[in-house]
N, C-alpha and C positions, 0 to 999 in steps of 0.2 A: 498413237497420241490422239486423244479425243479433242475435237474442235467444237466449242460451244460459244455462240454469240460472237463469232469471229476471233476467239481467243484459243490458243493451244493450251490445253490443260496438261500439266505435268503428269506423266503416267505412273511414277512410282509413289506418289502421295496418296493419302486417303482422300476419298471423294469430297468429304466436307471441307478439307483444306484446299484441295484443288479448285473447287468452285470459287474460292476467294480471289483467284487470279482475275476474275471477271470484274470490271469496274462497276460498282454499284451493288455487289454482293459481298457482305461481310459475314462474320461468324453467325449471327442470328438468322439471317436469310438462308445461309448455306445449310444450317441445321434444319430449318423449316422445310426446305426443298427435299432434303434427304428423308425427313419424316413423312411428308406428303406422299412420296414415291415408295416408301418402305424399304429404303436402302440401308443395310446395316452400317454401324459406325466404323467397323474395322475393315470394310470393303475398300479396296484400292482401285484407282482409275483404270489400271490395266486389266483388272478382273471384271470390269463392266462388260455386259453384252452390247451389241449394236442396238438392240431394241431398248435397253435401259438408257443408253446415251441419247437415243432419239426422244424418249419420254422426258428426260431432263431438258433437252433442247426446246421441246414444245411447251413445257411448263414455264420455262424462263421467258420465252417469246410471248406467251399468252398473259402471264401474271405480273411480270416485273419489267421495269424500265431500266435498261442497262447499257453500257458501252456508249455508242455514238449518240443515241437519243438522249441519254442522261447527261453526257458531256455538253451537248448542244443546249439543253435546258439550263444547266448551271451557268454556262457562258452567257446565255440570253438574260438570266436573272441579274448577273453582275453588270452587263451592258445596260440593262434598264435602270439600275441604281445609279450608274455613272451618268446617263442621260438626264435623269431627274435632277442631278446635282445635289442630292442629299448627302449627309455627312458620310455615311458608309460608302457612297459612290465616290466621293472626293478622296477618301482614304485608299480605295482601290486604284484610282487614277494616279495618285502620287506614289503608290507602291509601299504604303505604310500599313502597320497592323490595323485591322478593321474593328476588332472586338475589345477595345479599351485597354490594351496592354501598354505598359510604359515604353517610351522610346528614348528617354535620356540616356539610359544604358540598355543593353540588350537589343532586341528586335533585329538582330543581324540577318535572320533568315529572310525577312521581308525587305530590309534596306540594302542588303548586299554587303560586300567586303568593305571594311572601314577604309576611308581615304584619308591620307595624311593632309593636314593643312599647311600650305606653303608659308614659310616665314615664322612659324611657331618654334620657339626655342625650348630645348629641354632645360629644366631647372636642376642644377646639381647641388648636392650638399656636402 
């Protein structure tokens, strides 16, 4: 099992797919990394040599912000918005959708499970 940027990469997947397990690397960056290092598309993680894994690790450390550093940066950006008291910061603080989505219905991912209102009666027909 290859360990890159503190993440165990699954051995039976293609390299391009396995790299996506690292926070901050998606489809585009994974393809870019494989292209820079000349790794074929059909190569599996368990077929990589130790030298190739080392080259991938060094490239990611040098050129990309991933895992802990990226998570810290994102958290600091959100904290900055909340400290400023801007609209987006207030939405983060209240746990509501930040990007203009409706909240009258939906928004359950951000708001959490619906809570029943005490004393409200059901209308029967």
